[in-house]
Phi, psi and omega in degrees: 000317185291322181295316172302315178298312187298324179291318186287326182269331187257358179068195188263017179227121187283129181262146171273174191289331185258006173287136192275146179258009188293318181296310181295318175302319183291325187288312180300317181291322180298313181306313179297318170295329178283333175276333189229072186283331177272359178287155178294138179305328179299326181298310186299319187289334175282336182282330187294321179293329189288318173302319177296325184289321176290336174284323173304322183291310186306316187285325186268307189275329178249042183299161178296158183270005178138189179258164186282339179286346177284339181240084190295328185284348175264000186305313192274339183240002172293134187276126176275156173281215172292182181283163178292169182300327178283345175077020181245326186246153176280146171290148181269006187267136172298126184281157175298341178298318172296316176303315174306310182295324177284339177282325167307310168309309180305314177298325175292322176299312180295319176299319180299315181297315180294325176294320175302319189273332188230306184294319175298323184287334179276339185262349183235100177301153182284152172288170179294324183290324179292322174299315176300313178299321181289331183292319186299331183280349179271145176255117186291155169279073171281155176282149175289167171304145174295126184278074190300315185251020181286324179080012188230012180265130173289331181296327185289318180295322174304313183300319180288325180289320170296326178292321182291316176298313174307316179294324193279320196266311189276325191289115175077001180232318183221133183229107184295343178290327177296320178291329177291324186291324191283331179278355185294135183269345183259118174307315180265103183300329183296343182253358188280142185271349176290338190238329188238127182238119177244026182287344187257005181282354181276347184282156176289316180215166182209139173253135170224157181249146179226131175221170174207166169067061178260178172077028175271308181229145181295306180314305182296319182289317173298326184296327174282316176303320184292321172293321171310321185278346183294135170312321172198159182232140177252124185237129178262128190234095188062230188264358180263161178239113185249136175243121185253113168299161170296134184300129169297335184228130180251124176249120177255133178267021173104173183058069183286324176212144185249152012257336183228148179274138172198174178300318189287322179297315175300314182292305184290321190261335192248298190282324183304309175302314184293325176293321178294316177298316179213120186280145172291171169303144185305328187273001181286138178240129176302328184283349191294141177247117187276127179264318177234103175275157346274137179284095187280152177295168179299141176084000173244114189275326176222162183296329185290336183275346182285126178256002185275175167308136178231163187216134174232144182213158179243155180279153171254189178297328182288323181293339183266004187290341173251024184074026179073007185300305186297322186295311180305315189286323186263345179248308185278355177236016176241158183243353187219135160249085190066231183268008179266131178278146182241094183272006192280145186244341190224171183279353176223155191199167175229138179237119177269120187253172182293167174058032172081021181265154174221155170228121183256112174265114186256140180262087181278359184040216183273349185277344182072022180202164187268152176281183188288318184292318177304310185297324179291322176299309185292319183294318178293326178301314176297325177280328191260326188251313187287125192279165180304323184257003174295166174237144191234134165262124186251130174244125171228159178288317189258138180268091185306321194297318176280315179298319176289332170290324180287312189268347172081032186239172175231100177242182178056050188288327182292322177295314181303314179284332166306318180286316182292306196261344177249312174289324169047057177089357176277346183275103183282335188208135165246136175234151184201165175241226172081310177272126191266073168200183179241131180209132186228126176243144178231143191278135185242327177230139185221117180271327185249176174299137181285105177283331180222123174281320189225138173243141186215132172240127182220077183259024184267047181264016173124005182274182173288164189276138171260151176282151175251342183289343183289334178251026177302328187263011176285114191232347191216132176216141173060027179070020183233160190267137184234140175241143176284120179269316183211138179213139170222122359290161175292160184311313186298305179300327178298312180294329176291320177301310184301317171299322176282349176283355174304315177258331185286321184308308177297329183280336182277324181246050185293334174305323187294327179287334183283310177291324171298318179294320179297313175304312179295329173295308179300324181292313184290319180296335174293340179267353175303153172290139180277345173278158172293166188285334177285319173298324180289318176299316183297321176292336178280319180297314177303319179295319180294321184280333172297319176293315182300319185294308180301323183293320184289326177299325183265006171076024174242031181292157183287000000 
């Protein structure tokens, strides 16, 4: 636009800065007088300054870019302007036509660069590999770790309140597991498709992953979820190189989000990291509520045909703080956890795996044990479905074998009775979370029948770390001897970390000292006498004199 204005107003001849405009002005004035002979002279006088202003603009703002002699390579093909004043020679000044042409070339080059940088990117979508590379460079908006000891988190106070309500209301009074049993459509629960899943037993082999205690911090949970989402993991062990494929089945052992179950913690601390690690289908909507599960993708008629990764999970004690309401809404009535399909309908389940293997997922609630209806389902399953030579993997949230040894207690009596009297040596592995570390024990000596061959704790789903050295002397369970086969962190490292927490804990959680000290001061101050020390001594003396006088009057003085 600027070039067009320049060409139309300043003609086809570029004027130098010192060139006079008298001749052009005179011709324009004469032309104006010829066209408008009958106009008033005042109109002519008004036009003269306008022409002079235009001449000044053309000479100062649109000055020539130089002479043709300054550009030898352009001498032969540069387009000249009008003839010189004598009419016989070409002007040595580069014409505005050449400037116009050069401007068009510059605009074309600029348009090419802009198109390649923005327009091309908008009209050409990225490939999957390019998108995955770009996604790695983006920093998701994850939640920070839960400030357990800061004393300033409203979520922690709400958690304490919810815990008090849950213990008062739900323990021994109302149990969501009883409601699930009452809602079961099949009278024989051992044959119910809501609790028993056998769509995986036809495979030749099956890999599964197990984690627990997720949803404490976004970065830590995402780190674990990203490893779970990888097509394969390469592990170097001594001189060997092992390749582990992604599990077709993901098992989660409870405590899905901290500190308390609600829509915010489940969405931001649990679902969000898993969705970033492995995205759900494009047609998935987060607000969708699954009425009839499993809601299979298009083109899949039954669950056996689905070949993607699947997920089953049990609730932990933190998931029960609201009476299991959030767990039921986000797990039992949702179809996707990121890219993992969720066929689960209840808080406990049984999976039939290939080659005679089973997985029992137990819901211990806040009791640390299974209820009678749940016990009945698994007991009947052991009698009617589980073969004599089959093997069972038992999943609970709490590792009773470690906690009972540490506290000198006996909990989970229904679970123990199920293992001893119904599984009868078919339980090859017990897995649990709750303790945020990794620890595996294996039976080495058995005086009695081996009820459980291996004991495993894996609470490394993204929560803070728990010590392992406090369980270093654990050696016996179910009357059999066990030996530590693997532990993380090691007993030595755990002891060093705990020793370093003497200073690190207070530096990290200084608010806890301030608030805790204030609360302690208020409690102690409330126990002080309300009267002054003199009034307190006076009342004591008066009471003593009164008592002595009275006793002496009756002849019973001290």
